[in-house]
KOLLO-882564 format. One record per residue (C-alpha): x, y, z negated. Coordinates in nm, 3 decimals, padded with zeros to 5 digits. Layout:
BEGIN
{{X,Y,Z}}
...
END
This chain:
BEGIN
{{-01.885,-03.192,05.930}}
{{-01.808,-03.142,05.596}}
{{-02.020,-03.445,05.493}}
{{-01.914,-03.651,05.788}}
{{-01.503,-03.627,05.602}}
{{-01.652,-03.678,05.232}}
{{-01.833,-03.963,05.355}}
{{-01.513,-04.131,05.530}}
{{-01.622,-04.111,05.884}}
{{-01.350,-03.831,06.096}}
{{-01.513,-03.551,06.199}}
{{-01.772,-03.596,06.495}}
{{-01.533,-03.284,06.738}}
{{-01.755,-03.356,07.043}}
{{-02.043,-03.224,06.855}}
{{-01.834,-02.859,06.819}}
{{-01.615,-02.875,07.101}}
{{-01.289,-02.956,07.189}}
{{-01.011,-02.828,06.925}}
{{-00.889,-02.532,07.108}}
{{-01.225,-02.362,07.184}}
{{-01.369,-02.103,06.952}}
{{-01.101,-02.194,06.688}}
{{-01.044,-01.852,06.539}}
{{-00.921,-01.623,06.243}}
{{-01.239,-01.586,06.048}}
{{-01.071,-01.399,05.728}}
{{-01.020,-01.100,06.034}}
{{-01.261,-01.012,06.208}}
{{-01.156,-00.781,06.457}}
{{-00.960,-01.090,06.634}}
{{-01.215,-01.159,06.888}}
{{-01.103,-01.151,07.322}}
{{-01.221,-00.781,07.402}}
{{-01.334,-00.976,07.764}}
{{-01.494,-00.701,07.866}}
{{-01.253,-00.384,07.865}}
{{-00.997,-00.650,07.937}}
{{-01.214,-00.618,08.281}}
{{-01.259,-00.321,08.275}}
{{-00.897,-00.200,08.281}}
{{-00.794,-00.457,08.501}}
{{-01.044,-00.335,08.780}}
{{-00.913,00.019,08.769}}
{{-00.567,-00.068,08.709}}
{{-00.567,-00.315,09.094}}
{{-00.815,00.005,09.231}}
{{-00.581,00.278,09.122}}
{{-00.288,00.129,09.231}}
{{-00.397,00.068,09.541}}
{{-00.505,00.427,09.619}}
{{-00.192,00.515,09.465}}
{{-00.015,00.270,09.697}}
{{-00.165,00.510,09.983}}
{{-00.084,00.850,09.852}}
{{00.255,00.779,09.761}}
{{00.304,00.549,10.124}}
{{00.680,00.553,10.217}}
{{00.784,00.671,09.932}}
{{00.694,00.394,09.705}}
{{00.752,00.000,09.818}}
{{00.408,-00.108,09.914}}
{{00.226,-00.342,09.675}}
{{00.276,-00.703,09.786}}
{{00.155,-01.010,09.623}}
{{00.393,-00.989,09.322}}
{{00.331,-00.614,09.274}}
{{00.007,-00.684,09.236}}
{{00.099,-01.010,08.991}}
{{00.225,-00.831,08.810}}
{{-00.069,-00.578,08.711}}
{{-00.282,-00.838,08.712}}
{{-00.022,-01.000,08.363}}
{{-00.002,-00.659,08.270}}
{{-00.396,-00.558,08.250}}
{{-00.468,-00.994,08.125}}
{{-00.259,-00.916,07.818}}
{{-00.498,-00.712,07.701}}
{{-00.736,-01.024,07.593}}
{{-00.476,-01.100,07.279}}
{{-00.395,-00.710,07.194}}
{{-00.624,-00.802,06.886}}
{{-00.432,-01.101,06.767}}
{{-00.085,-01.046,06.877}}
{{-00.078,-00.667,06.885}}
{{00.348,-00.631,06.887}}
{{00.394,-00.939,07.126}}
{{00.094,-00.720,07.437}}
{{00.250,-00.399,07.347}}
{{00.603,-00.477,07.406}}
{{00.522,-00.745,07.670}}
{{00.274,-00.513,07.869}}
{{00.609,-00.258,07.806}}
{{00.810,-00.520,07.992}}
{{00.566,-00.593,08.256}}
{{00.554,-00.215,08.347}}
{{00.944,-00.196,08.360}}
{{00.985,-00.444,08.576}}
{{00.677,-00.294,08.797}}
{{00.866,00.030,08.816}}
{{01.223,-00.141,08.834}}
{{01.090,-00.319,09.223}}
{{01.031,00.051,09.323}}
{{00.593,-00.039,09.362}}
{{00.398,00.342,09.321}}
{{00.304,00.503,08.994}}
{{-00.040,00.452,08.863}}
{{-00.241,00.352,08.638}}
{{-00.025,00.041,08.520}}
{{00.084,00.321,08.251}}
{{-00.297,00.253,08.108}}
{{-00.195,-00.132,08.002}}
{{00.065,00.026,07.826}}
{{-00.111,00.341,07.676}}
{{-00.424,00.043,07.526}}
{{-00.161,-00.185,07.373}}
{{00.016,00.116,07.203}}
{{-00.318,00.282,07.114}}
{{-00.446,-00.087,06.961}}
{{-00.119,-00.163,06.759}}
{{-00.074,00.181,06.546}}
{{-00.433,00.044,06.503}}
{{-00.321,-00.243,06.387}}
{{-00.111,-00.082,06.141}}
{{00.210,-00.211,06.385}}
{{00.340,00.152,06.475}}
{{00.691,00.065,06.454}}
{{00.630,-00.190,06.739}}
{{00.413,00.043,06.919}}
{{00.684,00.353,06.955}}
{{00.965,00.060,06.984}}
{{00.733,-00.049,07.326}}
{{00.697,00.271,07.439}}
{{01.034,00.462,07.382}}
{{01.187,00.115,07.581}}
{{01.030,00.151,07.866}}
{{01.024,00.596,07.885}}
{{01.428,00.450,07.786}}
{{01.392,00.239,08.104}}
{{01.302,00.418,08.300}}
{{01.471,00.744,08.266}}
{{01.790,00.457,08.340}}
{{01.574,00.285,08.615}}
{{01.496,00.670,08.848}}
{{01.823,00.842,08.702}}
{{02.141,00.546,08.755}}
{{01.989,00.199,08.880}}
{{01.770,00.360,09.162}}
{{02.056,00.340,09.371}}
{{02.047,-00.055,09.413}}
{{01.690,-00.107,09.382}}
{{01.427,-00.043,09.605}}
{{01.314,00.101,09.791}}
{{01.581,00.162,09.974}}
{{01.705,00.501,10.044}}
{{01.521,00.653,09.749}}
{{01.700,00.919,09.513}}
{{01.725,01.018,09.193}}
{{01.351,01.175,08.976}}
{{01.356,01.532,08.893}}
{{01.411,01.528,08.487}}
{{01.070,01.756,08.519}}
{{00.917,01.423,08.513}}
{{01.053,01.230,08.233}}
{{00.982,01.528,08.031}}
{{00.640,01.476,08.193}}
{{00.620,01.071,08.072}}
{{00.787,01.185,07.736}}
{{00.459,01.403,07.634}}
{{00.165,01.134,07.816}}
{{00.353,00.882,07.538}}
{{00.396,01.135,07.270}}
{{00.027,01.228,07.311}}
{{-00.132,00.894,07.345}}
{{00.047,00.778,06.997}}
{{-00.069,01.085,06.892}}
{{-00.429,01.023,06.927}}
{{-00.337,00.666,06.797}}
{{-00.182,00.759,06.517}}
{{-00.508,01.007,06.394}}
{{-00.733,00.727,06.502}}
{{-00.542,00.519,06.259}}
{{-00.602,00.790,05.939}}
{{-00.951,00.857,06.075}}
{{-01.010,00.451,06.035}}
{{-00.817,00.424,05.679}}
{{-00.980,00.746,05.558}}
{{-01.268,00.568,05.660}}
{{-01.208,00.248,05.459}}
{{-01.079,00.438,05.156}}
{{-01.478,00.632,05.174}}
{{-01.622,00.311,05.175}}
{{-01.440,00.122,04.953}}
{{-01.510,00.399,04.702}}
{{-01.851,00.432,04.820}}
{{-01.913,00.036,04.700}}
{{-01.700,00.095,04.359}}
{{-01.927,00.394,04.245}}
{{-02.200,00.150,04.387}}
{{-02.116,-00.095,04.146}}
{{-02.032,00.144,03.871}}
{{-02.399,00.261,03.864}}
{{-02.506,-00.049,03.910}}
{{-02.305,-00.169,03.576}}
{{-02.463,00.149,03.383}}
{{-02.802,00.121,03.490}}
{{-02.780,-00.305,03.347}}
{{-02.584,-00.161,03.032}}
{{-02.883,00.129,03.023}}
{{-03.157,-00.107,03.032}}
{{-02.963,-00.379,02.811}}
{{-02.963,-00.139,02.561}}
{{-03.340,-00.054,02.594}}
{{-03.437,-00.386,02.562}}
{{-03.282,-00.466,02.229}}
{{-03.315,-00.117,02.119}}
{{-03.737,-00.222,02.129}}
{{-03.694,-00.579,02.102}}
{{-03.503,-00.600,01.750}}
{{-03.691,-00.324,01.636}}
{{-04.039,-00.451,01.702}}
{{-03.938,-00.787,01.655}}
{{-03.783,-00.726,01.263}}
{{-04.114,-00.537,01.214}}
{{-04.318,-00.839,01.298}}
{{-04.053,-01.068,01.076}}
{{-04.107,-00.884,00.767}}
{{-04.521,-00.908,00.789}}
{{-04.553,-01.227,00.957}}
{{-04.387,-01.317,00.594}}
{{-04.585,-01.119,00.400}}
{{-04.883,-01.226,00.572}}
{{-04.802,-01.609,00.510}}
{{-04.730,-01.529,00.153}}
{{-05.046,-01.381,00.082}}
{{-05.237,-01.558,00.335}}
{{-05.433,-01.727,00.007}}
{{-05.410,-01.524,-00.253}}
{{-05.437,-01.217,-00.089}}
{{-05.603,-01.262,00.225}}
{{-05.707,-00.892,00.287}}
{{-05.391,-00.738,00.213}}
{{-05.250,-01.086,00.502}}
{{-05.532,-00.924,00.741}}
{{-05.319,-00.575,00.685}}
{{-04.974,-00.780,00.752}}
{{-05.148,-00.916,01.077}}
{{-05.324,-00.612,01.242}}
{{-04.948,-00.448,01.195}}
{{-04.799,-00.751,01.368}}
{{-05.057,-00.695,01.650}}
{{-04.988,-00.292,01.676}}
{{-04.609,-00.323,01.721}}
{{-04.652,-00.627,01.925}}
{{-04.839,-00.465,02.143}}
{{-04.630,-00.139,02.155}}
{{-04.302,-00.368,02.209}}
{{-04.466,-00.530,02.531}}
{{-04.536,-00.174,02.629}}
{{-04.200,-00.041,02.617}}
{{-04.045,-00.398,02.774}}
{{-04.320,-00.328,03.009}}
{{-04.162,00.040,03.073}}
{{-03.857,-00.027,03.106}}
{{-03.933,-00.373,03.376}}
{{-04.127,-00.115,03.607}}
{{-03.785,00.067,03.609}}
{{-03.665,-00.232,03.742}}
{{-03.943,-00.278,03.968}}
{{-03.982,00.007,04.152}}
{{-03.602,00.209,04.121}}
{{-03.655,00.613,04.077}}
{{-04.035,00.623,04.016}}
{{-04.192,00.775,03.739}}
{{-04.222,00.604,03.445}}
{{-04.561,00.550,03.330}}
{{-04.511,00.754,02.951}}
{{-04.276,00.955,02.879}}
{{-03.933,00.804,02.725}}
{{-03.946,00.898,02.355}}
{{-03.761,01.118,02.136}}
{{-03.760,01.260,01.757}}
{{-04.120,01.408,01.750}}
{{-04.188,01.030,01.744}}
{{-03.969,01.045,01.433}}
{{-04.244,00.995,01.190}}
{{-04.422,00.749,01.367}}
{{-04.125,00.466,01.319}}
{{-04.052,00.585,00.952}}
{{-04.499,00.475,00.975}}
{{-04.340,00.154,01.143}}
{{-04.034,00.127,00.876}}
{{-04.310,00.150,00.621}}
{{-04.499,-00.148,00.743}}
{{-04.186,-00.365,00.695}}
{{-04.174,-00.261,00.341}}
{{-03.874,-00.021,00.415}}
{{-03.926,00.402,00.240}}
{{-03.795,00.623,00.488}}
{{-03.729,01.029,00.394}}
{{-03.671,01.250,00.653}}
{{-03.489,01.600,00.608}}
{{-03.416,01.865,00.814}}
{{-03.584,01.896,01.222}}
{{-03.420,01.832,01.548}}
{{-03.354,02.165,01.764}}
{{-03.534,02.104,02.110}}
{{-03.260,01.870,02.302}}
{{-03.262,01.741,02.644}}
{{-03.423,01.392,02.740}}
{{-03.101,01.198,02.747}}
{{-03.046,01.296,02.386}}
{{-03.386,01.329,02.282}}
{{-03.397,00.917,02.405}}
{{-03.015,00.841,02.262}}
{{-03.122,01.005,01.881}}
{{-03.460,00.854,01.877}}
{{-03.257,00.517,01.982}}
{{-02.954,00.573,01.747}}
{{-03.261,00.609,01.420}}
{{-03.496,00.322,01.490}}
{{-03.141,00.076,01.552}}
{{-02.997,00.245,01.228}}
{{-03.315,00.156,01.057}}
{{-03.377,-00.240,01.265}}
{{-03.117,-00.273,01.048}}
{{-03.168,-00.201,00.712}}
{{-03.523,-00.334,00.714}}
{{-03.281,-00.695,00.874}}
{{-02.971,-00.678,00.684}}
{{-03.003,-00.479,00.358}}
{{-03.193,-00.540,00.028}}
{{-03.228,-00.182,-00.012}}
{{-03.661,-00.076,00.063}}
{{-03.516,00.307,00.109}}
{{-03.378,00.469,00.356}}
{{-03.261,00.829,00.412}}
{{-03.269,01.008,00.715}}
{{-03.080,01.326,00.782}}
{{-03.064,01.603,01.142}}
{{-02.933,01.902,01.139}}
{{-02.691,02.105,01.384}}
{{-02.346,02.174,01.413}}
{{-02.289,02.456,01.638}}
{{-02.371,02.300,01.949}}
{{-02.424,01.958,01.846}}
{{-02.670,01.760,01.657}}
{{-02.562,01.534,01.359}}
{{-02.767,01.234,01.249}}
{{-02.670,01.055,00.911}}
{{-02.885,00.741,00.821}}
{{-02.837,00.634,00.494}}
{{-02.932,00.314,00.256}}
{{-02.828,00.241,-00.111}}
{{-02.801,-00.149,-00.005}}
{{-02.635,-00.409,-00.081}}
{{-02.651,-00.613,00.209}}
{{-02.865,-00.893,00.234}}
{{-02.613,-01.137,00.439}}
{{-02.217,-01.159,00.518}}
{{-02.242,-00.782,00.732}}
{{-02.467,-00.519,00.631}}
{{-02.437,-00.383,00.995}}
{{-02.544,-00.619,01.178}}
{{-02.448,-00.827,01.424}}
{{-02.297,-00.622,01.624}}
{{-02.471,-00.604,01.905}}
{{-02.709,-00.279,01.788}}
{{-02.401,-00.132,01.672}}
{{-02.215,-00.130,02.038}}
{{-02.521,-00.031,02.217}}
{{-02.545,00.258,01.957}}
{{-02.177,00.347,02.021}}
{{-02.241,00.322,02.431}}
{{-02.543,00.592,02.389}}
{{-02.332,00.816,02.202}}
{{-02.038,00.792,02.449}}
{{-02.195,00.819,02.769}}
{{-02.351,01.242,02.586}}
{{-01.975,01.295,02.487}}
{{-02.099,01.188,02.072}}
{{-01.975,00.984,01.834}}
{{-02.093,00.748,01.626}}
{{-01.908,00.592,01.286}}
{{-02.089,00.364,01.088}}
{{-02.008,00.182,00.791}}
{{-02.023,00.178,00.415}}
{{-02.065,00.407,00.184}}
{{-01.817,00.460,-00.152}}
{{-02.049,00.397,-00.384}}
{{-02.282,00.155,-00.195}}
{{-02.479,00.109,00.053}}
{{-02.428,00.170,00.459}}
{{-02.380,00.484,00.641}}
{{-02.460,00.553,00.966}}
{{-02.319,00.922,01.087}}
{{-02.372,01.032,01.465}}
{{-02.348,01.344,01.642}}
{{-02.471,01.423,01.996}}
{{-02.386,01.708,02.182}}
{{-02.692,01.948,02.258}}
{{-02.628,01.982,02.621}}
{{-02.491,01.611,02.709}}
{{-02.243,01.507,03.039}}
{{-02.545,01.268,03.143}}
{{-02.784,01.634,03.111}}
{{-02.612,01.900,03.291}}
END
């Protein structure tokens, strides 16, 4: 239809039906036509009123065509209760008041008002529902205790006040049930929104975690590969054996990087599945030192790490890995120092290099530092990174031994 309008032709309404057919508020999924329930209520009201007329024969006016029209109108208005709850609740109350004022038998005609009131409260039109039923009750009081002298049936007497109390009790009960249903529906809506927000937050956190993992793995591995490729190219003619060793390092490092990337991607394909290999931790620090040495960076390690939970162990390893990667990529220093010590209930990591920076920024582009800060913050720790007073660069991390993620 939109394509036909773009071409300039009029919309082919005969394919869609007449303009009024099927027109609905698409933004409100509740605005549908409740045909089945309306037909059931109409049948109950007509049959019940017919039975009530026999039971109240002589005390009330007999049902005639006008009475049945009023009953059908009161019940038929419920067909629009989803779209126009205010108009329907006042319309059913007015039709019921006319029905009672004409002296027709008491019966299930009040059911139409109850359904309309219930729907109006659920739709949030509480003032309309309470006003309509209050109007109906006040009108019934006036009819039953004052206007009955001039209204049919002839010879009618005033209704007992106990009957008014019963009617008021039923009105309050219906409204109270509707208010309870409305409150419960709003609670369900809030819970659904909270669950959706929590799911989105978990998805965002998982996406950030995977991004950090990929960045740390690829940045470190590609930095080593880049350095070794430069060495291999420089020594290809003058020292083929050294070039061969550089190529061997590139092969080993790329294989390891592919394995870690595959592990991260397996997590995406099968959420919740156990990883094929354990996550790296500080027990692999000697391997990391060896990889840095193959890239031309000598690393001294001081101290030993206390036992750590898996999340804190992985974060500590990645922080050291990223810090050494930044030294390789952004510092002219060929020497770095890693110090691990326990301070109270926290692990302190300090990574130093002597500099100076090989580019404009010794700390890198900022993605690696941001990833380190996110890892530390997720565990309830802190990261400080910046130039040292005597030159070079320092990364200082403090991670709690019992992190928030592992509790």
